[in-house]
C-alpha positions in Angstrom: 18.2 -38.1 -20.8 16.3 -39.7 -17.9 18.3 -37.8 -15.3 17.6 -34.5 -17.1 13.9 -35.3 -17.3 13.8 -36.2 -13.6 15.5 -32.9 -12.7 13.1 -31.0 -14.9 10.1 -32.7 -13.3 11.5 -31.9 -9.8 12.0 -28.3 -10.9 8.5 -28.0 -12.3 7.0 -29.7 -9.1 8.9 -27.3 -6.9 7.8 -24.3 -8.9 4.2 -25.4 -8.8 4.4 -26.0 -5.1 6.0 -22.5 -4.6 3.3 -20.9 -6.7 0.6 -22.8 -4.8 2.0 -21.7 -1.5 2.2 -18.1 -2.6 -1.4 -18.1 -3.9 -2.6 -19.8 -0.8 -1.0 -17.1 1.4 -2.5 -14.4 -0.8 -5.9 -16.0 -0.6 -5.7 -16.4 3.2 -4.9 -12.7 3.5 -7.7 -11.7 1.1 -10.3 -14.0 2.8 -9.4 -12.7 6.3 -10.2 -9.0 5.7 -10.1 -7.9 2.1 -10.2 -4.1 1.8 -9.7 -1.5 -0.8 -8.0 1.8 0.0 -9.1 4.8 -2.1 -9.3 8.6 -2.1 -12.6 10.5 -2.3 -13.9 14.0 -1.9 -17.4 12.8 -1.1 -17.3 15.0 2.1 -16.0 18.1 0.2 -12.3 17.3 1.0 -10.0 14.6 -0.4 -9.6 11.9 2.2 -8.3 8.3 2.4 -11.1 5.7 2.8 -11.1 2.0 3.0 -14.0 -0.3 2.2 -14.7 -4.0 2.0 -13.8 -5.6 -1.3 -17.5 -6.0 -2.1 -17.9 -2.2 -2.0 -19.6 -2.1 1.4 -18.7 -0.4 4.7 -16.7 2.6 3.5 -14.7 4.3 6.3 -12.9 7.6 6.3 -9.4 7.0 7.8 -7.9 10.4 7.6 -10.7 12.8 8.5 -8.4 15.9 8.2 -9.1 19.4 6.8 -6.0 19.1 4.5 -6.2 17.1 1.3 -5.1 13.5 1.5 -4.4 11.2 -1.6 -2.4 8.5 -3.2 -2.8 5.7 -0.8 -0.8 2.5 -1.0 -1.0 -0.6 1.3 2.1 -2.1 2.9 2.8 -5.6 1.7 1.5 -7.1 4.9 -1.6 -4.9 5.0 -0.8 -3.4 8.4 0.0 0.1 7.2 -1.0 2.6 4.5 1.2 5.3 3.1 -0.4 8.4 1.5 0.3 12.0 0.5 -1.0 15.0 2.5 -0.5 18.7 2.5 -1.0 19.0 6.3 2.1 21.1 6.7 1.6 23.4 3.7 3.1 21.2 1.0 2.7 17.6 -0.1 4.5 15.2 2.2 4.5 11.4 2.5 2.8 10.0 5.6 2.2 6.5 7.1 -0.7 5.3 9.2 -1.9 2.1 10.6 -4.5 0.3 8.5 -7.2 1.5 10.9 -6.2 5.2 10.5 -4.4 5.4 13.8 -0.7 6.5 14.4 -0.4 9.0 11.5 3.2 10.2 11.1 4.9 12.3 8.4 8.0 10.6 6.9 9.3 13.3 4.5 10.0 16.9 5.3 11.0 18.9 2.2 10.0 22.3 0.8 8.9 20.8 -2.5 6.2 18.4 -3.7 6.6 14.7 -2.7 4.0 12.3 -4.2 3.2 8.8 -5.5 4.4 6.6 -2.6 4.8 2.9 -3.0 6.2 0.2 -0.7 9.1 -2.1 -1.5 8.1 -5.7 -1.7 9.5 -6.5 1.7 7.7 -3.5 3.3 10.9 -2.0 4.7 11.2 1.0 2.3 8.9 3.5 0.6 9.8 4.9 -2.8 8.2 8.2 -4.0 8.4 10.9 -6.6 9.8 14.2 -5.5 10.4 17.6 -7.1 13.7 18.6 -5.5 15.4 21.8 -6.4 18.3 23.7 -5.0 17.8 25.0 -1.4 
């Protein structure tokens, strides 16, 4: 019984340490530069904006005549994926967190939307209406 109890305490201690390390890492990222990405048509066209977590300092990242929406941060916070109809239909795009280096990553005749990053940041899942071509 003592051996089982010791193993259980080691397991609980390791779990608590792992959770503390994870929360510490998240808090470090948040405290460095916490921002919220959102879409708004405040300028008459839907665009992707970011602002500080306290609601201050909103900045338009996309500033494009086509509608942009559905932003999602990459796990490391370095990139944002979003939907834009810049080419005539809704496609998935990626940009750096400062709005630079915008690039289209899908190219299909139908509607692609709702992008989200994998937990490791290596893949993007999205919803698509795909018919026969």
